[in-house]
C-alpha positions in Angstrom: -13.7 -10.7 -37.3 -10.1 -9.5 -37.6 -8.3 -8.4 -34.5 -9.6 -7.7 -31.0 -13.4 -7.7 -30.3 -15.4 -4.4 -30.3 -19.0 -3.5 -29.9 -20.7 -3.2 -33.2 -23.1 -0.2 -33.6 -25.6 -2.3 -35.4 -26.6 -6.1 -35.4 -28.5 -7.7 -38.4 -31.1 -9.8 -36.8 -32.9 -12.5 -38.8 -36.6 -12.8 -37.6 -37.0 -16.5 -38.0 -34.9 -19.7 -38.1 -31.6 -19.5 -40.0 -33.0 -21.1 -43.2 -36.4 -19.5 -43.1 -37.4 -16.8 -45.6 -37.8 -14.1 -43.2 -37.0 -10.3 -42.7 -33.7 -9.0 -41.7 -33.8 -6.0 -39.3 -31.0 -3.7 -38.4 -30.9 -2.9 -34.6 -28.6 -0.7 -32.6 -26.6 -3.0 -30.3 -27.7 -1.7 -27.0 -31.4 -1.5 -28.1 -31.0 -5.3 -29.2 -29.8 -6.3 -25.7 -32.5 -4.3 -24.2 -35.1 -6.1 -26.2 -33.6 -9.6 -25.4 -33.3 -8.8 -21.8 -37.0 -7.5 -21.6 -38.2 -10.7 -23.6 -36.1 -13.2 -21.4 -36.0 -12.0 -17.8 -38.2 -10.2 -15.2 -37.6 -6.5 -14.2 -38.5 -7.5 -10.6 -35.6 -9.9 -10.2 -32.8 -8.8 -7.8 -30.3 -6.4 -9.7 -27.4 -8.8 -9.3 -29.5 -11.4 -11.3 -30.5 -9.0 -13.7 -26.9 -8.0 -14.3 -25.5 -11.5 -14.5 -28.1 -12.4 -17.1 -27.5 -9.3 -19.2 -23.7 -10.0 -19.1 -24.6 -13.4 -20.4 -26.8 -12.1 -23.2 -24.2 -9.6 -24.4 -21.5 -12.1 -24.6 -23.7 -14.6 -26.5 -24.7 -12.1 -29.1 -21.0 -10.8 -29.5 -19.8 -14.3 -29.9 -22.2 -14.9 -32.8 -21.0 -11.6 -34.3 -17.2 -12.0 -33.6 -17.1 -15.6 -34.9 -19.3 -14.7 -37.9 -21.4 -17.7 -37.1 -23.9 -17.3 -39.6 -21.9 -15.3 -42.2 -19.4 -18.0 -42.4 -22.4 -20.4 -43.5 -23.4 -18.2 -46.2 -26.1 -16.1 -44.4 -26.4 -12.4 -44.6 -27.2 -11.6 -40.9 -25.4 -11.9 -37.5 -28.0 -13.5 -35.3 -31.6 -15.0 -35.3 -34.5 -14.4 -33.0 -35.4 -18.0 -32.9 -34.8 -19.3 -29.5 -34.1 -22.8 -30.7 -30.8 -21.2 -32.1 -30.4 -17.9 -30.4 -32.0 -15.3 -28.3 -35.5 -13.9 -28.0 -36.0 -10.6 -29.9 -39.5 -9.3 -30.4 -39.6 -6.1 -32.6 -41.5 -3.3 -30.9 -41.9 -4.9 -27.5 -41.9 -2.8 -24.3 -38.5 -2.2 -22.7 -38.3 -2.5 -18.9 -36.8 0.7 -17.4 -34.6 -1.2 -14.8 -33.3 -3.4 -17.7 -32.7 -0.2 -20.0 -30.6 1.4 -17.2 -28.5 -1.5 -16.7 -27.8 -2.0 -20.5 -26.9 1.5 -20.9 -24.3 1.1 -18.2 -22.8 -2.3 -19.3 -23.7 -2.9 -22.9 -20.0 -2.6 -23.8 -18.8 -5.2 -21.4 -18.6 -8.9 -22.0 -17.4 -12.2 -20.6 -14.2 -13.8 -21.6 -12.4 -17.0 -20.8 -9.0 -16.1 -19.1 -6.3 -16.3 -21.7 -8.7 -16.0 -24.7 -9.8 -12.8 -26.5 -13.1 -13.6 -28.0 -16.4 -13.0 -26.2 -17.2 -16.3 -24.4 -20.0 -18.4 -25.7 -22.2 -17.8 -22.6 -24.8 -20.5 -23.2 -27.9 -20.3 -21.0 -31.5 -21.4 -20.7 -34.4 -20.5 -18.7 -34.0 -23.3 -16.1 -37.6 -24.2 -16.0 -39.0 -25.3 -19.3 -35.5 -26.0 -20.7 -32.2 -26.8 -19.0 -28.6 -26.9 -20.3 -25.1 -27.0 -19.0 -24.7 -23.1 -19.0 -26.4 -20.4 -16.9 -29.9 -21.1 -15.6 -31.8 -17.8 -15.8 -34.2 -18.6 -12.9 -31.3 -20.2 -11.0 -29.7 -16.8 -10.7 -32.5 -15.3 -8.6 -31.9 -17.4 -5.5 -28.0 -16.9 -5.8 -28.6 -13.1 -5.9 -31.0 -13.4 -2.9 -28.1 -15.1 -1.2 -26.0 -12.1 -1.6 -23.9 -13.2 -4.6 -22.8 -10.4 -7.0 -23.1 -10.5 -10.8 -19.6 -11.9 -11.3 -19.8 -14.6 -8.7 -23.1 -15.7 -10.1 -21.4 -16.0 -13.5 -18.6 -18.0 -11.9 -21.0 -20.6 -10.5 -22.0 -21.3 -14.1 -19.0 -20.8 -16.1 -16.1 -21.5 -13.8 -13.6 -19.3 -11.8 -11.4 -18.7 -14.9 -13.7 -15.9 -16.5 -13.2 -12.3 -16.7 -15.4 -9.4 -17.6 -14.0 -7.0 -20.3 -15.3 -3.5 -19.7 -15.3 -0.3 -21.9 -14.8 -2.1 -25.1 -14.7 0.2 -28.1 -17.8 0.7 -30.1 -17.3 0.7 -33.9 -19.2 0.3 -37.1 -18.8 -3.2 -38.1 -17.9 -4.6 -41.4 -17.7 -8.3 -42.7 -14.3 -9.7 -42.2 -13.9 -10.5 -46.0 -11.6 -7.7 -47.3 -13.8 -7.3 -50.4 -11.4 -8.7 -53.0 -9.5 -12.0 -53.5 -6.2 -12.5 -51.7 -3.6 -14.2 -54.0 0.1 -14.8 -54.6 2.2 -11.6 -53.6 -0.5 -10.1 -51.5 0.4 -9.1 -47.9 -1.3 -7.7 -44.8 -3.4 -8.5 -41.8 -6.0 -10.4 -43.9 -3.4 -12.6 -45.4 -1.9 -13.3 -41.9 -5.4 -14.1 -40.5 -6.0 -16.7 -43.1 -2.5 -18.2 -42.6 -3.0 -18.4 -38.8 -6.4 -20.1 -39.4 -5.2 -22.5 -41.9 -2.4 -23.6 -39.7 -4.8 -24.3 -36.9 -7.2 -26.2 -39.2 -4.3 -28.2 -40.4 -3.8 -29.7 -37.1 -7.1 -31.4 -37.5 -6.6 -31.9 -41.4 -3.0 -32.9 -41.8 -3.3 -33.0 -45.5 -3.1 -29.2 -45.5 0.5 -28.1 -45.1 1.7 -25.6 -42.5 2.6 -22.2 -43.4 5.8 -21.1 -41.9 6.2 -18.4 -41.0 2.6 -17.0 -40.9 4.1 -13.5 -41.7 1.3 -11.9 -43.6 3.1 -12.4 -47.0 1.1 -14.5 -49.5 3.9 -16.7 -50.7 4.1 -20.1 -52.6 3.7 -22.0 -49.4 0.5 -20.1 -48.6 -0.8 -20.7 -52.1 -0.1 -24.5 -51.6 -2.0 -24.6 -48.2 -4.9 -22.8 -49.9 -5.1 -25.2 -52.7 -4.9 -28.2 -50.2 -7.6 -26.7 -48.2 -9.8 -26.1 -51.2 -9.2 -29.7 -52.4 -10.1 -31.1 -49.0 -13.3 -29.1 -48.8 -14.4 -29.4 -52.4 -13.9 -25.8 -53.4 -12.4 -24.5 -56.6 -8.8 -25.3 -56.4 -7.2 -22.0 -57.6 -4.9 -21.1 -54.6 -6.9 -17.8 -54.3 -8.8 -16.8 -51.2 -12.1 -15.4 -52.5 -15.3 -15.0 -50.6 -16.2 -18.7 -50.6 -12.8 -19.9 -49.4 -12.5 -16.9 -46.9 -15.8 -18.0 -45.2 -15.1 -21.7 -45.3 -11.9 -21.1 -43.5 -13.6 -19.0 -41.1 -16.3 -21.7 -40.5 -13.7 -24.5 -40.1 -11.6 -22.4 -37.6 -14.6 -21.8 -35.6 -15.4 -25.7 -35.7 -12.1 -27.0 -34.8 -11.6 -24.5 -31.9 -15.2 -24.9 -30.8 -15.6 -21.2 -30.4 -19.4 -21.5 -30.1 -19.2 -24.1 -27.4 -18.9 -23.9 -23.6 -15.7 -25.9 -23.9 -14.3 -23.5 -26.4 -10.5 -23.8 -27.0 -10.5 -20.0 -27.4 -8.5 -17.5 -29.4 -5.1 -16.6 -27.9 -3.6 -13.2 -28.4 -0.8 -14.7 -30.5 -3.6 -16.0 -32.9 -4.6 -12.5 -33.9 -3.0 -10.9 -37.0 -0.3 -8.5 -36.2 1.4 -8.0 -39.6 0.2 -4.5 -39.9 -1.5 -2.3 -37.2 -5.3 -2.0 -37.6 -5.1 1.8 -37.6 -2.3 4.4 -38.2 -2.7 7.8 -37.0 -0.8 10.9 -35.8 2.2 9.9 -33.6 2.6 6.4 -34.9 5.8 5.1 -36.1 7.1 2.1 -38.1 7.5 0.4 -41.3 3.9 0.6 -42.3 3.8 4.4 -41.8 6.7 4.4 -44.5 4.6 2.3 -46.8 1.6 4.6 -46.8 3.9 7.5 -47.4 5.4 5.9 -50.4 1.9 5.1 -51.7 0.7 8.8 -51.0 3.8 10.2 -52.9 3.2 7.9 -56.0 -0.7 8.8 -56.0 0.2 12.6 -55.4 2.1 12.6 -58.8 -1.3 12.1 -60.4 -3.5 14.1 -58.0 -2.4 17.5 -57.3 -4.8 17.7 -54.4 -2.6 15.5 -52.5 0.7 17.0 -51.2 4.1 15.2 -51.6 5.7 14.3 -48.3 9.2 13.0 -47.1 9.2 9.1 -46.9 10.1 8.2 -43.5 8.7 6.0 -40.6 6.9 8.9 -38.5 3.3 9.7 -38.9 3.6 13.4 -38.5 1.4 16.4 -39.1 2.5 16.4 -42.7 1.3 12.9 -43.1 -2.0 13.4 -41.4 -2.6 16.3 -43.9 -1.7 14.1 -46.8 -4.0 11.4 -45.6 -6.8 13.9 -45.1 -6.2 15.2 -48.6 -6.2 11.7 -50.0 -9.6 11.0 -48.2 -11.1 14.0 -49.4 -10.0 13.4 -53.0 -11.4 9.9 -52.9 -14.7 10.6 -51.2 -13.8 9.0 -47.9 -14.5 10.1 -44.4 -11.9 12.8 -43.6 -10.3 12.0 -40.3 -6.7 11.7 -41.0 -6.5 8.1 -39.8 -5.4 5.2 -41.9 -7.9 2.4 -41.3 -9.1 -0.5 -43.4 -11.2 1.6 -45.8 -8.5 4.1 -46.4 -5.9 1.4 -46.8 -8.0 -0.3 -49.4 -8.7 2.9 -51.4 -5.1 3.8 -51.3 -4.0 0.3 -52.5 -6.8 0.5 -55.2 -5.5 4.0 -56.4 -1.9 2.6 -56.4 -2.9 -0.4 -58.4 -4.7 1.7 -60.9 -1.6 3.8 -61.4 0.5 0.5 -61.9 -1.8 -0.5 -64.6 -1.0 2.6 -66.6 2.8 3.1 -65.9 5.5 1.5 -64.1 8.1 4.2 -63.8 8.6 7.1 -61.3 10.9 10.0 -61.2 14.4 8.8 -61.7 13.5 6.2 -64.2 13.1 3.3 -61.7 10.2 1.0 -61.6 7.3 1.3 -59.1 6.9 -1.2 -56.4 5.0 -4.0 -58.4 2.1 -4.4 -55.8 3.2 -7.8 -54.4 5.8 -8.7 -51.9 8.6 -10.7 -53.7 9.9 -13.8 -52.1 11.5 -17.2 -52.7 9.9 -19.2 -55.4 8.4 -16.1 -57.2 9.1 -15.4 -60.9 8.6 -12.6 -63.4 9.9 -9.3 -64.7 9.6 -7.7 -61.3 11.9 -10.2 -59.9 14.4 -9.6 -62.9 14.2 -5.8 -62.1 15.1 -6.1 -58.6 17.9 -8.6 -59.5 19.2 -6.0 -61.9 19.1 -3.2 -59.3 20.9 -5.4 -56.8 23.5 -6.4 -59.3 24.4 -2.7 -60.0 24.4 -1.8 -56.4 26.9 -4.5 -55.7 29.5 -2.9 -57.9 29.5 0.0 -55.3 28.8 -2.1 -52.2 30.8 -5.4 -52.4 29.2 -6.6 -49.2 26.1 -7.2 -51.2 26.5 -10.2 -53.6 25.3 -9.7 -57.2 22.4 -12.1 -58.0 22.1 -13.4 -61.7 19.3 -11.7 -63.5 17.1 -14.7 -64.2 13.7 -13.6 -63.1 13.4 -16.5 -60.6 13.7 -15.6 -56.9 15.9 -18.2 -55.6 18.4 -18.6 -52.8 21.1 -16.3 -54.5 18.5 -13.5 -54.7 17.3 -14.1 -51.0 21.0 -13.8 -49.9 21.5 -10.5 -51.9 18.3 -9.0 -50.5 19.2 -10.0 -46.9 22.5 -8.4 -47.4 21.0 -5.2 -48.8 18.7 -5.1 -45.8 21.6 -5.7 -43.4 23.8 -3.0 -45.0 21.0 -0.5 -44.7 19.5 -1.2 -41.4 16.2 -2.9 -42.7 14.6 -6.0 -41.1 16.5 -8.9 -42.6 13.4 -10.9 -44.2 14.9 -11.8 -47.4 11.7 -10.5 -49.0 10.9 -7.5 -51.1 8.1 -5.4 -49.9 7.4 -1.8 -50.2 10.1 -0.5 -47.9 12.9 -2.8 -49.4 11.8 -2.0 -52.9 11.9 1.7 -52.4 15.2 1.6 -50.7 16.8 -0.6 -53.5 15.2 1.4 -56.3 16.1 4.8 -54.7 19.9 3.8 -54.3 20.0 2.3 -57.8 18.7 5.5 -59.2 21.1 7.6 -57.1 24.1 5.4 -58.2 23.1 5.5 -61.9 22.6 9.3 -61.7 25.8 9.8 -59.8 27.8 7.6 -62.4 26.2 9.0 -65.5 28.7 11.6 -67.0 26.9 14.7 -68.1 28.2 16.8 -71.2 31.1 19.2 -69.9 31.3 17.2 -66.6 34.7 16.2 -65.2 35.0 12.5 -65.9 36.6 11.6 -62.6 40.2 10.9 -64.1 43.0 12.9 -65.7 43.0 13.1 -69.6 46.3 12.2 -71.1 48.0 14.4 -73.8 47.0 11.8 -76.4 43.3 11.8 -75.5 43.3 15.6 -75.9 45.3 15.7 -79.1 43.7 17.4 -82.0 44.5 16.3 -85.6 45.0 19.1 -87.8 
């Protein structure tokens, strides 16, 4: 999964061994944990033992879900009910009242290894017919009878560097794959997640080059790393992250970090994608607010149900109203919040407009839908070079790049100079914000310099210029 863990509303449980032809059932997460606990432990055990076991059961299930252990291997479920692989789950079984009450209280709490963000792989066994290096379910009973609390019992088995996360958010989960291939020019959290994971995998497989920086922009270095990964793991070598490559990267990332092992390396906070916030809502500020406003204004040109709003970096009430209008127009849940589903729909609508036109008011070209950076080629590169060259005639601090259609060092320097001149982050790349700023200034300068009929030309006319020949 992308980002920090949450409690899924529903788990997909496979009623059999992973490869067995068996039914998948959809179970509310608290109900799943109640069933597992009622199947594995006894309601007469001391409460501290019950709680320690339920914490372990919750964390185990969440680890399977968060790491997409089965989905990354091509399965269409989150966990099995086969105790050789996972937890005991019996559809329709009786749920113990004492278990139900505890689960209702702590179902959104889980164990983590200190310094890591993912739910810890709390391996356990019953301690009688089977033993393991993790928690012994029967072994928790005498510890509770000695007066140890749930956390202290867990520490006995998993070490003193664990914490319990409480009040985790509950959300409707989605597979991590964004639903469409990632390719050269794309940007966002999904790209950054793949960059971070490829970089970690490359430590174990040095034939895969490092991506530096892992900034969420799918450039030529990312494409090269993807191609190398595909070559090493015998996937179609096209440099595109489709479903198969996405989940193969996910599987290998889990494997090299041992995320489903007691000695897991863990996922650090700096290994989470931070290119874009997961959600944008009323009161937020920043570059990504400006991006959604740009998209909304372009889309509003073709959908009169969506109002035009000023493009700035503040998510104000006007923005919220425009987002709600967009969501209603495109049949999305109307909450005024830009989450992954709204982002995707906005991006799709924008791409659809791009396929039919490239110009907006003022005669300038729309953002081409890909972040331009060093090594890129094409007409969109030539367009931004043309705009910068014209701007440089008015702003000499901005060097004029040659209009070649190739994004080389000269273009990087011109873009950086423009960004420095106008207070934008000096990335040397052209995303939505920089494209809009360059295109808007170019349009303003061209409009300002174009002489209209009857307009004062800006210099005095000589007698000779005004002379009329009879």
